[in-house]
N, C-alpha and C positions, 0 to 999 in steps of 0.2 A: 805511448803509454796509456793514453786515454781509452783506446779500444780495449787494451788488455785489462784495465781496471773495471771495465763494464761487467765482466763475468762475475767477480765477487760482489759487486754492488747489486747486480741483478739477483744473486743468490740470497741476499739478505731478506727481501720481502717474501721470497719463495720458501724461506726457512730451510734451506738445504744444509745438510751437515758440512762441516769444514772440508773434509776430504773430497766430498762430491763437488764442492765449489772449486777446489784445486784441480780436480780431474777435468771438469768441464772447461775451465779457463785454459789449461794446457792443451786440451783437445781442440779448442777453437783455434788456437795459434797453429797447432800442428796440421789442422785441416787446410789452412791457407798455405802453409809451407809445402805440404805434400802435393797439393793441386798445382802450385807453381813449379815445383821441382820436377814432377813426373808427367803431368798432363798439359802443362801450359807452354810447351816449347814454341809452338807456332805463334801464339799470342805474345809471348815474351819476346821473340825475335822481331816481330813487327813493332812492338812498343819500343824496344831498344833502338831499332832503326830510326824511328821517329825522333827519339831523344838525341841520337848522335848526328842527325842530319844537319842541324843548325847550331851545333856546339863547337867550341874550340876544343881541340884535342888535348892541349896541355894547359888547362885553366888552373887557377889556384885551387879550386875545389877538387878537380881530378887528381892533382898532385898530392893533395892532403889525403885523399881517399887511398891512393896507392901507398903512401907512407904509412898510414894506419894499418892497411892490409899486410904490408911486409913486416910490420912490427908485431901485430897481434894475430893475424890470420883468421881462420874460421872461428877459433875460440873467442876472440875479441868481438867479432861480428855477432856471434850467437848470444853472447852475454849482453851486448848493447841492443839487440833487436827488440825485446819487449819494452824497454824503457826509453830508448831514444829513436831508434828506427821503428818501423812497424814490421809485422811478419812479412808483409809484401816487400818492403824496402830491404830488410836484412837478407831475405832469400835472393832477391835480385842482385844485391852486392856480391853475395857468395857465388852465384852463377856467373856473374860478369867476370870474376877473377878465375873462372874455370875449375872451381872446386868440384870434387866428385859428389854425385847425388847422395850416396849413402852417408857420406861424411856430413853433408848439409843436414840431412834428417837426424842423424845421430846427435850432433852438437845442438841443433835447435830444440830437440826433444829434451835434452838435459837442461838447457836454458829455460824452456817453457815450464818444466817441473819445478826448478829452483825458484824462478820468479813467481810462479803460481802459488807456491807455499808462502813466500815472503809477502806478496801483495795481498793475498787472501787473509793472511794473519793480521796485516795492518788494517784492512777493512773490517774484519770481524772484531778486532780490538777496539776500534773506534765506532762500534755499532751504536752505542748510546748517543754519541754526537750526531750520527747519521739520522737516527730516529727523531731527535730534537730539530734537526734541520728540515726534515720532511714535514713534520707536524707543526 
């Protein structure tokens, strides 16, 4: 969530309008999602191989991840990506479970726009507190 919040926080000193901050925040997340989904297959495969080499196949964490995926699927992963996972983590989870590329992009875009509006509204609402903290 920290990285996702940096967009609206950076938009404050630049005095960007609210909608521009939302668009840039969502666009930043979608840049990462699209790069990993479409262009990063070789890098992603090497990274996943490194992760899986020294891991137990059925650890408590992997079982929990499978249980959550079966219950919530791509929608739950997309909703949790900006606030708990990162764009990198959420995309890798979706790819690891074999989700189609267009569905990853579609759901992540919806999530990025939704959370972009929510987090930017919160940051802009607490703008005065932010200015007091900085000064």
